[in-house]
MIPAFI-972376 format. One record per residue (C-alpha): x, y, z. Coordinates in Angstrom, 3 decimals, decimal comma, always signed. Layout:
! residues N
R         c1         c2         c3
R          X          Y          Z
...
! end
This chain:
! residues 467
R         c1         c2         c3
R    +30,856    +90,173    -56,157
R    +31,970    +92,754    -53,639
R    +29,978    +95,848    -52,845
R    +31,554    +99,268    -52,738
R    +30,937   +101,124    -49,512
R    +27,783   +103,270    -50,042
R    +28,400   +105,501    -47,015
R    +29,495   +108,480    -49,084
R    +26,661   +108,245    -51,610
R    +23,804   +110,775    -51,620
R    +20,494   +109,591    -50,206
R    +17,295   +109,773    -52,234
R    +13,783   +108,776    -51,187
R    +11,144   +107,228    -53,441
R     +7,557   +107,170    -52,117
R     +4,985   +104,916    -53,778
R     +1,643   +106,757    -53,888
R     -0,068   +105,728    -57,124
R     -2,480   +103,088    -55,832
R     -6,278   +103,068    -55,995
R     -6,951   +101,819    -52,466
R    -10,108    +99,925    -53,449
R    -10,594    +98,470    -49,953
R    -11,169   +101,966    -48,584
R    -14,505   +101,956    -50,455
R    -13,950   +105,575    -51,358
R    -13,837   +108,015    -54,250
R    -10,712   +109,501    -52,663
R     -7,249   +108,104    -53,365
R     -6,044   +106,108    -50,362
R     -3,014   +108,285    -49,657
R     -5,293   +111,351    -49,441
R     -7,344   +109,977    -46,553
R     -6,551   +111,943    -43,430
R     -4,830   +110,792    -40,280
R     -4,734   +113,411    -37,539
R     -5,956   +116,150    -39,942
R     -3,172   +115,386    -42,433
R     -3,263   +113,221    -45,601
R     -1,464   +109,903    -45,207
R     +1,060   +110,830    -47,894
R     +2,013   +113,993    -46,006
R     +2,979   +112,021    -42,910
R     +5,355   +109,943    -45,016
R     +6,728   +113,007    -46,831
R     +7,370   +114,791    -43,523
R     +9,264   +111,793    -42,162
R    +11,264   +111,440    -45,368
R    +12,166   +115,132    -45,393
R    +13,488   +114,860    -41,826
R    +16,269   +112,593    -43,155
R    +17,615   +115,442    -45,283
R    +17,736   +113,538    -48,600
R    +19,038   +115,068    -51,816
R    +15,681   +114,495    -53,499
R    +12,270   +113,034    -52,718
R    +10,536   +111,277    -55,612
R     +6,796   +110,590    -55,358
R     +5,231   +108,057    -57,721
R     +1,685   +109,175    -58,556
R     -1,104   +107,680    -60,644
R     -4,674   +107,650    -59,360
R     -5,852   +111,245    -58,728
R     -2,324   +112,418    -59,477
R     -3,113   +116,141    -59,415
R     -4,730   +115,940    -55,997
R     -1,835   +113,900    -54,600
R     +0,698   +116,389    -55,993
R     -1,197   +119,269    -54,395
R     -1,171   +117,542    -51,001
R     +2,550   +116,769    -51,212
R     +3,429   +120,357    -52,120
R     +1,649   +121,543    -48,981
R     +4,245   +119,557    -47,014
R     +7,448   +119,803    -49,084
R     +8,943   +122,682    -51,057
R     +8,645   +122,208    -54,819
R    +12,429   +122,224    -55,371
R    +12,876   +119,231    -53,043
R    +10,366   +116,904    -54,707
R    +10,041   +115,276    -58,134
R     +6,820   +113,603    -59,272
R     +6,887   +110,380    -61,291
R     +3,828   +109,125    -63,199
R     +2,893   +105,439    -63,143
R     +0,531   +105,152    -66,092
R     -0,841   +101,693    -65,257
R     -1,139    +99,808    -61,979
R     +1,214    +96,933    -62,801
R     +2,739    +96,367    -59,374
R     +5,384    +97,816    -57,081
R     +8,220    +96,903    -59,398
R     +6,567    +98,816    -62,229
R     +5,968   +101,778    -59,890
R     +9,661   +101,998    -58,995
R    +10,682   +101,415    -62,599
R     +8,668   +104,495    -63,584
R    +11,417   +106,566    -61,946
R    +14,193   +104,953    -63,991
R    +14,919   +108,034    -66,141
R    +15,767   +110,056    -63,029
R    +18,482   +107,565    -62,058
R    +20,134   +106,924    -65,438
R    +23,276   +108,820    -64,474
R    +22,807   +108,790    -60,719
R    +24,519   +106,637    -58,106
R    +22,768   +106,967    -54,748
R    +21,327   +105,121    -51,786
R    +17,615   +104,906    -52,548
R    +15,191   +104,540    -49,647
R    +11,802   +103,237    -50,828
R     +8,681   +103,938    -48,758
R     +4,941   +103,392    -49,131
R     +2,635   +106,390    -49,081
R     +0,123   +104,555    -46,878
R     +2,503   +103,751    -43,977
R     +2,215   +106,979    -41,969
R     +3,524   +106,009    -38,525
R     +7,084   +105,129    -39,466
R     +9,553   +107,316    -37,541
R    +12,473   +109,125    -39,109
R    +14,712   +107,683    -36,357
R    +13,809   +104,192    -37,578
R    +14,580   +105,098    -41,182
R    +17,868   +106,735    -40,212
R    +18,891   +103,529    -38,414
R    +17,883   +101,485    -41,456
R    +20,036   +103,622    -43,769
R    +22,982   +103,419    -41,387
R    +22,624    +99,638    -41,135
R    +22,512    +99,431    -44,940
R    +25,702   +101,499    -45,254
R    +27,607    +99,586    -42,573
R    +26,522    +96,029    -43,367
R    +29,590    +93,761    -43,122
R    +31,783    +96,830    -43,162
R    +31,214    +97,483    -46,856
R    +27,494    +98,082    -47,195
R    +24,690    +96,099    -48,814
R    +23,218    +96,196    -52,301
R    +19,775    +95,970    -50,691
R    +18,393    +96,041    -47,162
R    +14,881    +94,876    -46,311
R    +13,103    +96,113    -43,176
R    +11,206    +93,315    -41,449
R     +9,135    +92,718    -38,323
R     +7,689    +89,599    -36,706
R     +3,924    +89,317    -36,269
R     +1,755    +86,877    -34,338
R     -0,633    +86,950    -37,292
R     +1,257    +87,660    -40,533
R     -1,782    +87,146    -42,770
R     -1,754    +89,401    -45,809
R     +1,953    +90,233    -45,700
R     +4,825    +88,934    -47,802
R     +6,961    +86,447    -45,844
R    +10,740    +86,791    -45,537
R    +12,565    +83,482    -46,008
R    +16,050    +82,977    -44,592
R    +18,792    +80,513    -45,348
R    +20,046    +77,921    -42,883
R    +22,660    +80,461    -41,775
R    +19,946    +83,026    -41,048
R    +20,782    +85,179    -44,066
R    +18,223    +86,666    -46,451
R    +16,914    +84,206    -49,015
R    +13,698    +85,529    -50,581
R    +10,393    +87,372    -50,132
R     +7,218    +85,449    -50,964
R     +3,900    +87,258    -51,370
R     +0,895    +85,832    -49,512
R     -0,896    +84,662    -52,665
R     +2,226    +82,917    -53,974
R     +3,282    +81,285    -50,691
R     +3,189    +77,570    -49,980
R     +1,666    +76,193    -46,788
R     +5,129    +75,943    -45,244
R     +5,984    +79,521    -46,211
R     +2,696    +80,762    -44,749
R     +3,929    +79,573    -41,339
R     +6,769    +82,128    -41,400
R     +5,997    +85,044    -39,076
R     +8,733    +87,436    -40,248
R     +7,172    +89,773    -42,776
R     +8,356    +92,291    -45,332
R     +7,430    +95,834    -44,211
R     +7,631    +97,236    -47,733
R    +10,479    +99,567    -46,745
R    +13,843    +99,117    -48,442
R    +17,285   +100,599    -49,017
R    +18,927    +99,936    -52,392
R    +22,044   +100,791    -54,268
R    +20,194   +102,671    -57,008
R    +22,280   +101,391    -59,937
R    +21,986    +97,774    -58,865
R    +18,272    +98,186    -58,198
R    +17,403    +99,451    -61,669
R    +19,673    +96,915    -63,349
R    +17,796    +94,115    -61,573
R    +14,366    +95,677    -62,226
R    +14,987    +95,328    -65,956
R    +14,987    +91,544    -65,447
R    +11,848    +91,271    -63,256
R     +9,014    +89,167    -64,760
R     +5,302    +89,151    -63,969
R     +4,812    +85,368    -63,824
R     +2,992    +85,323    -60,491
R     -0,559    +85,005    -59,153
R     -1,193    +88,723    -59,578
R     +0,377    +89,107    -63,004
R     +2,321    +92,068    -61,610
R     +5,953    +93,147    -61,505
R     +7,022    +92,669    -57,893
R     +9,676    +94,878    -56,336
R    +10,007    +92,061    -53,801
R    +11,695    +89,887    -56,470
R    +14,687    +92,232    -56,650
R    +16,438    +91,385    -53,338
R    +16,488    +87,666    -54,213
R    +17,793    +88,464    -57,697
R    +20,616    +90,525    -56,198
R    +21,466    +87,732    -53,749
R    +21,601    +85,204    -56,589
R    +23,967    +87,572    -58,427
R    +26,355    +87,434    -55,450
R    +25,432    +90,758    -53,887
R    +24,993    +91,257    -50,152
R    +21,339    +91,584    -49,133
R    +20,752    +92,609    -45,521
R    +17,740    +92,256    -43,251
R    +17,024    +95,018    -40,758
R    +14,737    +93,569    -38,067
R    +12,557    +96,128    -36,337
R    +10,675    +95,535    -33,094
R     +7,680    +97,925    -33,364
R     +5,144    +96,480    -35,774
R     +2,817    +99,475    -35,320
R     +5,271   +101,695    -37,180
R     +5,165    +99,675    -40,372
R     +1,428    +99,039    -40,625
R     -0,222   +100,279    -43,783
R     -3,746   +101,579    -44,216
R     -5,924    +99,297    -46,292
R     -9,371   +100,051    -44,888
R    -11,147   +102,462    -42,571
R    -10,865   +100,134    -39,569
R     -7,081   +100,309    -39,818
R     -7,255   +104,065    -40,326
R     -9,259   +104,452    -37,107
R     -6,787   +102,270    -35,222
R     -3,885   +104,414    -36,444
R     -5,746   +107,532    -35,366
R     -5,911   +106,077    -31,870
R     -2,188   +105,271    -31,897
R     -1,236   +108,706    -33,185
R     -3,430   +110,438    -30,596
R     -1,899   +108,377    -27,797
R     +1,612   +109,225    -28,981
R     +0,796   +112,930    -29,080
R     -0,764   +113,033    -25,620
R     +2,100   +111,050    -24,055
R     +4,660   +113,368    -25,642
R     +2,883   +116,445    -24,271
R     +2,644   +114,981    -20,779
R     +6,301   +113,898    -20,695
R     +8,000   +116,705    -22,624
R     +5,740   +119,748    -22,155
R     +4,316   +119,246    -18,667
R     +0,649   +119,180    -19,688
R     -1,978   +117,541    -17,471
R     -4,763   +115,556    -19,143
R     -7,570   +114,617    -16,763
R     -8,588   +111,747    -19,060
R     -5,985   +111,198    -21,812
R     -8,174   +108,745    -23,712
R    -11,043   +111,184    -24,197
R     -9,210   +114,090    -25,880
R     -8,275   +114,806    -29,475
R     -5,010   +116,732    -29,817
R     -3,358   +117,646    -33,110
R     +0,264   +116,509    -33,350
R     +1,046   +120,046    -34,574
R     -0,408   +121,762    -31,490
R     +1,934   +123,336    -28,928
R     +1,325   +123,603    -25,180
R     +2,985   +125,381    -22,269
R     +3,704   +123,961    -18,829
R     +1,071   +123,326    -16,180
R     -1,842   +123,620    -18,572
R     -4,754   +121,358    -17,631
R     -6,957   +119,731    -20,272
R    -10,326   +118,290    -19,227
R    -12,181   +115,427    -20,991
R    -13,706   +115,768    -24,461
R    -11,473   +118,662    -25,495
R    -10,369   +118,941    -29,121
R     -7,289   +120,985    -30,047
R     -6,838   +121,065    -33,813
R     -4,468   +122,466    -36,417
R     -1,562   +124,714    -35,457
R     -3,029   +125,797    -32,128
R     -0,673   +127,212    -29,494
R     -1,584   +127,278    -25,803
R     +0,516   +128,993    -23,146
R     +1,510   +128,126    -19,589
R     -0,942   +127,603    -16,743
R     -4,139   +127,462    -18,809
R     -7,276   +125,502    -18,002
R     -9,484   +124,181    -20,796
R    -12,742   +122,681    -19,602
R    -14,615   +119,838    -21,205
R    -16,407   +120,012    -24,528
R    -14,253   +122,826    -25,919
R    -12,836   +122,830    -29,454
R     -9,853   +124,953    -30,469
R     -8,807   +125,195    -34,126
R     -5,721   +127,191    -35,138
R     -6,102   +129,170    -31,919
R     -3,420   +131,167    -30,117
R     -3,962   +131,178    -26,360
R     -1,786   +133,136    -23,941
R     -0,727   +132,309    -20,392
R     -3,126   +131,833    -17,495
R     -6,238   +131,619    -19,667
R     -9,371   +129,806    -18,525
R    -11,678   +128,458    -21,224
R    -14,867   +127,100    -19,720
R    -17,160   +124,340    -20,965
R    -18,354   +123,909    -24,553
R    -16,577   +126,805    -26,266
R    -15,462   +126,999    -29,894
R    -12,378   +129,051    -30,771
R    -11,316   +129,062    -34,423
R     -8,568   +131,108    -36,090
R     -8,578   +133,528    -33,162
R     -6,290   +134,821    -30,419
R     -6,811   +134,998    -26,660
R     -4,454   +137,127    -24,559
R     -2,951   +136,441    -21,158
R     -5,308   +136,142    -18,204
R     -8,513   +136,046    -20,239
R    -11,646   +134,081    -19,392
R    -13,843   +132,563    -22,096
R    -17,235   +130,886    -21,819
R    -19,020   +128,769    -21,104
R    -20,774   +128,381    -24,475
R    -18,764   +131,109    -26,236
R    -17,742   +131,227    -29,895
R    -14,683   +133,082    -31,233
R    -13,995   +132,924    -34,961
R    -12,690   +134,792    -37,968
R     -9,565   +136,312    -36,379
R    -11,251   +137,467    -33,201
R     -8,802   +138,868    -30,650
R     -9,162   +139,147    -26,883
R     -6,562   +141,401    -25,279
R     -5,052   +140,771    -21,851
R     -7,570   +140,271    -19,036
R    -10,647   +140,465    -21,271
R    -13,671   +138,339    -20,552
R    -16,251   +136,722    -22,828
R    -19,099   +134,848    -21,201
R    -22,210   +132,762    -21,827
R    -23,446   +132,573    -25,422
R    -21,225   +135,375    -26,697
R    -20,000   +135,249    -30,287
R    -17,085   +137,290    -31,605
R    -16,224   +137,441    -35,298
R    -13,354   +139,563    -36,658
R    -13,510   +141,625    -33,476
R    -10,897   +143,001    -31,098
R    -11,933   +143,160    -27,436
R     -9,622   +145,465    -25,479
R     -7,699   +144,953    -22,236
R     -9,947   +144,280    -19,266
R    -13,115   +144,657    -21,347
R    -16,096   +142,373    -20,795
R    -18,949   +140,884    -22,794
R    -20,527   +138,529    -20,321
R    -23,855   +137,423    -21,775
R    -25,823   +136,722    -24,960
R    -23,977   +139,049    -27,313
R    -22,865   +139,145    -30,958
R    -19,802   +141,248    -31,770
R    -18,934   +141,211    -35,459
R    -16,450   +143,424    -37,342
R    -15,912   +145,510    -34,219
R    -13,007   +147,199    -32,464
R    -13,591   +147,665    -28,735
R    -11,303   +149,618    -26,427
R    -10,010   +148,903    -22,929
R    -12,138   +148,523    -19,772
R    -15,384   +148,655    -21,717
R    -18,454   +146,704    -20,616
R    -20,807   +145,245    -23,208
R    -24,235   +144,564    -21,727
R    -26,259   +141,381    -22,238
R    -28,030   +141,024    -25,569
R    -25,904   +143,602    -27,411
R    -25,590   +143,176    -31,186
R    -23,314   +144,898    -33,662
R    -25,511   +145,016    -36,753
R    -22,656   +144,686    -39,220
R    -24,493   +143,526    -42,361
R    -26,830   +145,719    -44,390
R    -27,867   +142,995    -46,832
R    -25,029   +143,708    -49,253
R    -21,908   +144,695    -47,332
R    -20,273   +144,275    -43,936
R    -19,549   +147,431    -41,894
R    -17,421   +148,135    -38,833
R    -18,290   +149,273    -35,318
R    -15,770   +151,216    -33,207
R    -16,263   +151,447    -29,440
R    -13,796   +153,380    -27,302
R    -12,315   +152,953    -23,827
R    -14,367   +152,914    -20,596
R    -17,658   +152,652    -22,486
R    -20,837   +151,212    -20,959
R    -23,098   +149,563    -23,519
R    -26,525   +148,898    -22,008
R    -28,345   +145,584    -22,331
R    -30,085   +144,864    -25,649
R    -28,335   +147,705    -27,445
R    -28,202   +147,456    -31,238
R    -25,238   +149,191    -32,843
R    -26,098   +149,705    -36,527
R    -22,787   +149,796    -38,385
R    -20,965   +151,758    -39,561
R    -21,023   +153,523    -36,224
R    -18,629   +154,875    -33,609
R    -18,994   +155,222    -29,829
R    -16,461   +157,529    -28,172
R    -14,465   +157,055    -24,967
R    -16,425   +157,181    -21,724
R    -19,804   +157,118    -23,499
R    -22,815   +155,019    -22,509
R    -25,983   +153,668    -24,076
R    -29,268   +153,004    -22,319
R    -30,855   +149,572    -22,287
R    -32,670   +148,719    -25,532
R    -31,074   +151,554    -27,520
R    -30,724   +151,415    -31,292
R    -27,590   +153,391    -32,122
R    -27,496   +154,609    -35,726
R    -25,268   +157,684    -35,386
R    -21,936   +158,473    -33,812
R    -21,934   +158,789    -30,027
R    -19,572   +161,490    -28,797
R    -17,019   +160,875    -26,043
R    -18,662   +160,984    -22,596
R    -22,168   +161,120    -24,077
R    -25,157   +159,137    -22,796
R    -27,656   +158,066    -25,463
R    -30,915   +156,123    -25,233
R    -34,029   +155,344    -27,227
R    -35,054   +154,089    -30,673
R    -33,258   +155,548    -32,482
R    -30,825   +156,546    -29,739
R    -30,600   +160,263    -28,921
R    -28,378   +162,160    -26,516
R    -29,859   +162,853    -23,067
R    -29,518   +166,241    -21,465
R    -26,904   +165,013    -19,005
R    -23,763   +163,157    -20,041
R    -22,629   +159,998    -18,298
R    -20,422   +160,718    -15,363
! end
């Protein structure tokens, strides 16, 4: 038989994500375990989407609703179609579950596993191109392979005397001679969709597992006179699947190393000790930022140019401007820090806290849902919750905005150029006007007028206003 050139066919992607993952020893479906903050299946979906396919099909089974939810966080609903595999009867059965979607469709179908998260879209693009161009007319099937020093557990790829594809033999079905083969099937394929589903109809389950193997299809196509290609890949790390938590931890290490190297080479970031940091692959950094050991930058954090982040600090979905210094052991979550600010040590920003340009937050200061104005300072032992603070205001040590009355949260408003004395309690809702001041240990329960000096418990105006 001669193959028609598949180069002008649409590309579809089918991701197998129905498995139980029993070796994970978990109540969570394997593809939902997280690698670098993201479910395994989402890594694969993101890579598949980067190829620009017509459609992405995801085969689901175990914990189907949870898997669907995870996928839809990564891919728009109109780009993905879910396929249900009712029973776990092997990879061939999983692919066959999508048959109805391909009854009248002629496409190049790229098949991926939902537990192989490190595969690059560049690798897949090369695989598809190789499949289309094989022998100048394209292949009916192309199998991605790698060579391993220890191929234990993988299906072996047998070749003919001329070096052409012959068959794939699963580990449990392999003879002693076949077990010596070190070229393994990566579980990633390109197929002519019509020829694939025609062959799948003939697949039997007479094997050690009693399952329908997708791996039988390439040999069946070869026997029918079709061209079956082998795409040999050099990086075995890319095609490794996750079968247990040891492998998951190893992939975490690989992913972290990739991320840090990319930031050093492409973004101009300095890591004092690259092995001791945790950096989300989604995080963005500016040039000449310096990251000290034991720093964790998570989620969609963005850090500007020329920043310094000292050891022990954790940033989660944080936006950090240029020239910011974050000292030791700070936590910044879902908050924003403006240009030229200083934070810490031992400070905590959370709940959409905002520091404007040049502001300073020091030792053991917590800000929650608070805006600290330009050049304002809260240097020591302070809680600022549900507060709006103006520019060039100084918050003394031990100050607390008492924002909760036992039932509801209330706001505190502090103006510009205000001096809040040490150990002041601001009982919200309350307002302190521009240029006002409070004495040390004051309990402020009523509005403080602009320029007014108050002191006492409860705080009362003094005869003279603050200068």
